[in-house]
KOLFITI-809122 format. One record per residue (C-alpha): x, y, z. Coordinates in pm, whole numbers, padded with zeros to 5 digits, always signed. Layout:
N
XYZ/...
end
This chain:
337
-10048-05575+09673/-09679-05575+09805/-09501-05216+09720/-09214-04961+09860/-09344-04606+10027/-09087-04375+09867/-09217-04022+09921/-08908-03810+09787/-09063-03520+09679/-08753-03382+09486/-08849-03686+09226/-09076-03666+08974/-09206-03938+08685/-09338-03898+08373/-09423-04077+08048/-09436-04100+07718/-09725-04258+07480/-09573-04584+07494/-09448-04582+07859/-09750-04487+08016/-09913-04810+08169/-09527-04942+08252/-09478-04595+08450/-09809-04620+08602/-09703-04992+08731/-09352-04848+08896/-09573-04601+09035/-09786-04824+09181/-09498-04998+09316/-09337-04700+09477/-09655-04544+09607/-09610-04264+09397/-09860-04084+09162/-09754-04027+08777/-09653-03647+08670/-09904-03538+08391/-09788-03472+08060/-09976-03457+07731/-09892-03599+07323/-10021-03448+07037/-09980-03615+06674/-10094-03343+06422/-10231-03428+06066/-09927-03307+05909/-09726-03588+06119/-09571-03333+06390/-09534-03437+06739/-09610-03185+06999/-09540-03287+07363/-09627-03088+07684/-09516-03125+08048/-09809-03011+08263/-09614-03022+08603/-09372-02809+08735/-09012-02959+08755/-08793-02677+08905/-08497-02842+09051/-08625-03193+09086/-08503-03481+08934/-08705-03651+08695/-08781-03972+08537/-08904-04003+08190/-09035-04357+08114/-09038-04442+07723/-08927-04778+07525/-08842-04765+07168/-09058-05038+07057/-09363-05084+06798/-09379-04721+06713/-08965-04675+06730/-08977-04320+06536/-09248-04125+06674/-09121-04303+07030/-08773-04172+07004/-08913-03854+06862/-09099-03802+07172/-08793-03884+07388/-08581-03563+07244/-08862-03369+07260/-08985-03422+07642/-08599-03407+07718/-08574-03091+07571/-08929-02957+07726/-08795-03095+08090/-08396-02938+08091/-08555-02613+07973/-08789-02583+08274/-08508-02604+08472/-08555-03004+08563/-08249-03079+08830/-08160-03392+08600/-08357-03619+08390/-08303-04009+08373/-08443-04170+08061/-08625-04501+08196/-08598-04715+07842/-08705-05068+07915/-08671-05152+07545/-08424-04967+07291/-08537-05145+06974/-08266-04956+06783/-08051-05138+06991/-08010-05433+06694/-07862-05157+06478/-07520-05189+06703/-07232-05264+06416/-07152-05157+06041/-07141-05564+05922/-07269-05419+05557/-07129-05143+05301/-07265-04798+05322/-07486-04865+05696/-07571-04637+05966/-07507-04736+06346/-07814-04691+06421/-07795-04758+06807/-07493-04515+06856/-07651-04233+06624/-07976-04268+06881/-07720-04256+07208/-07548-03967+07101/-07881-03771+07001/-08061-03822+07353/-07756-03715+07511/-07747-03416+07330/-08114-03359+07371/-08031-03342+07743/-08038-03691+07912/-07833-03725+08222/-07854-04118+08270/-08023-04380+08114/-08190-04725+08289/-08256-05019+08037/-08321-05399+08047/-08157-05665+07814/-08006-05465+07536/-07946-05695+07204/-07575-05688+07291/-07415-05534+07584/-07134-05333+07427/-07449-05092+07309/-07365-04899+07639/-07011-04811+07503/-07223-04569+07260/-07347-04402+07530/-07130-04150+07783/-07327-04102+08046/-07441-04364+08294/-07635-04638+08221/-07769-04863+08468/-07831-05213+08228/-08114-05434+08396/-08165-05793+08304/-08497-05977+08263/-08418-06323+08376/-08437-06294+08726/-08808-06220+08708/-08840-06478+08419/-08692-06760+08604/-08860-06708+08945/-09220-06706+08719/-09072-07031+08566/-09025-07186+08921/-09376-07138+09061/-09602-07171+08756/-09394-07446+08555/-09292-07782+08596/-08935-07802+08576/-08883-08133+08661/-08660-08318+08346/-08620-07971+08191/-08361-07823+07973/-08250-07450+07900/-08208-07415+07541/-08052-07115+07360/-08161-07028+07006/-07795-07015+06854/-07456-06965+07018/-07457-06598+07056/-07724-06646+07345/-07567-06961+07493/-07385-06731+07769/-07695-06568+07871/-07881-06912+07855/-07615-07080+08088/-07718-06783+08346/-08047-06928+08309/-07944-07287+08343/-07765-07192+08670/-08059-06995+08788/-08256-07281+08774/-08033-07593+08822/-08067-07710+08475/-07848-07818+08170/-07871-07607+07844/-07908-07718+07492/-07818-07500+07200/-07943-07448+06813/-07717-07422+06563/-07888-07138+06350/-07817-06976+06027/-07939-06637+05927/-07878-06526+05530/-08074-06200+05500/-08285-05967+05682/-08627-06151+05677/-08622-06197+06043/-08630-06584+05983/-08348-06808+06044/-08328-07168+06000/-08194-07423+06260/-07947-07678+06129/-07911-07901+06455/-07956-07921+06802/-07611-07928+07040/-07714-08094+07365/-07940-08369+07517/-08340-08326+07473/-08498-08616+07413/-08786-08689+07668/-08731-08376+07833/-08892-08057+07852/-08737-07759+07702/-08761-07399+07794/-08646-07196+07526/-08501-06858+07581/-08392-06536+07394/-08427-06145+07408/-08691-06098+07157/-08913-06220+06899/-09026-06019+06609/-09176-06275+06354/-09191-06578+06583/-08998-06758+06312/-08691-06820+06506/-08908-06974+06773/-09086-07189+06563/-08839-07316+06333/-08644-07423+06687/-08956-07581+06839/-09016-07830+06535/-08630-07886+06526/-08699-07994+06928/-08988-08193+06857/-08791-08366+06593/-08530-08464+06856/-08735-08565+07085/-08839-08271+07310/-09165-08382+07511/-09322-07971+07585/-09169-07680+07499/-09201-07351+07628/-09001-07003+07541/-08921-06696+07787/-08856-06375+07640/-08689-06046+07760/-08898-05848+07544/-09183-05933+07300/-09226-05746+06996/-09412-06043+06752/-09610-05905+06501/-09938-06018+06430/-09867-06287+06162/-09601-06392+06427/-09867-06443+06674/-10024-06664+06435/-09738-06875+06383/-09658-06946+06738/-10058-07014+06779/-10007-07299+06509/-09661-07446+06655/-09550-07695+06885/-09452-07388+07138/-09708-07436+07451/-09625-07110+07572/-09460-06749+07570/-09343-06597+07894/-09233-06247+07853/-09204-05920+08044/-09380-05586+07971/-09109-05382+07870/-09333-05271+07574/-09733-05274+07512/-09796-05535+07233/-10146-05547+07125/-10067-05806+06909/-10043-06081+07218/-10366-05966+07378/-10629-06216+07453/-10376-06545+07324/-10379-06789+07555/-10022-06864+07468/-09893-06551+07570/-09830-06499+07929/-09634-06134+08095/-09485-06099+08404/-09425-05714+08507/-09071-05560+08528/-09185-05267+08644/-09116-05331+09034/-08737-05374+08889/-08716-05054+08779/-08905-04887+09051/-08643-05087+09281/-08360-04942+09073/-08469-04592+09124/-08513-04665+09516/-08195-04780+09586/-07995-04540+09378/-08134-04282+09605/-08082-04490+09923/-07722-04571+09770/-07783-04945+09779/-07659-05175+09559/-07864-05279+09248/-07691-05580+09172/-07803-05778+09442/-08167-05799+09247/-07958-06009+08999/-07790-06271+09206/-08104-06328+09445/-08449-06112+09362/-08635-05996+09677/-08980-06186+09690/-09149-05898+09704/-09034-05781+09394/-09132-06103+09252/-09476-06092+09380/-09543-05753+09246/-09391-05838+08919/-09659-06137+08908/-09921-05895+09007/-09851-05592+08842/-09890-05805+08495/-10252-05836+08551/-10306-05465+08614/-10365-05208+08352/
end
């Protein structure tokens, strides 16, 4: 496997229970060993964490998404960061590939919490010095964090995978709604494809949305739906049916994060969608063994971010032209557990 040798002894990488496999992929790319840690959940629901290796005067990276078990994973982060700081770690950077509570980014109803802000403040108060995450639901969530944040994008890895595995001739990139259109244009620019936009309406919190119209030409074309995540699969499937009704030939979807439920998997399996490509920012057991779901790893992008940070190199260059070795590692690591 293509990898980087990064032997700085002042760095240590640990993982919570939800980030172990992702952290292992990062360490494979960096030719490093994952630090030893432990998580115990007691019968009364309490969580206990322990860091088994010395971290005194070391720069520590804690890998943990807030994904399918958000409350447990969030509490683990707070306890791990506290344990690391009390063990005299020089710094603690939280590598959070997926921040599930980023969806709670505004007070758009009476008497509701801005959950993303509460989480951000809590993680900083616990002692987090820096954050690395990917494709926040809305970029302005970065403003909830006072500490530095590296905000990465899955688009380059997804697009490079598509270039290698999809027939992009006569294709069009489709945004599920106007809110994601700006990002869809970036996909279109990377792949040199036109875009179309779904006119979506959401009336409640059921995670389903109605697609009212398609803005753009999709007749006779291969549609490539792009979005940051899917929970119920409802929006993707409704959009796919609408695309078919407007004459689209084949339909694929690319997601930054795949948090689709078991019911959503069945819904997609029975839909006109031919394939759903997503990253490995969180472990989703619901998609395992289902042929319509493919995964590419972005662990090399996170590992490369750490390497470039310590070598005082630009991180932004990865989102202009993703190096071939990172792409190849991402494709290979997706198949390694």
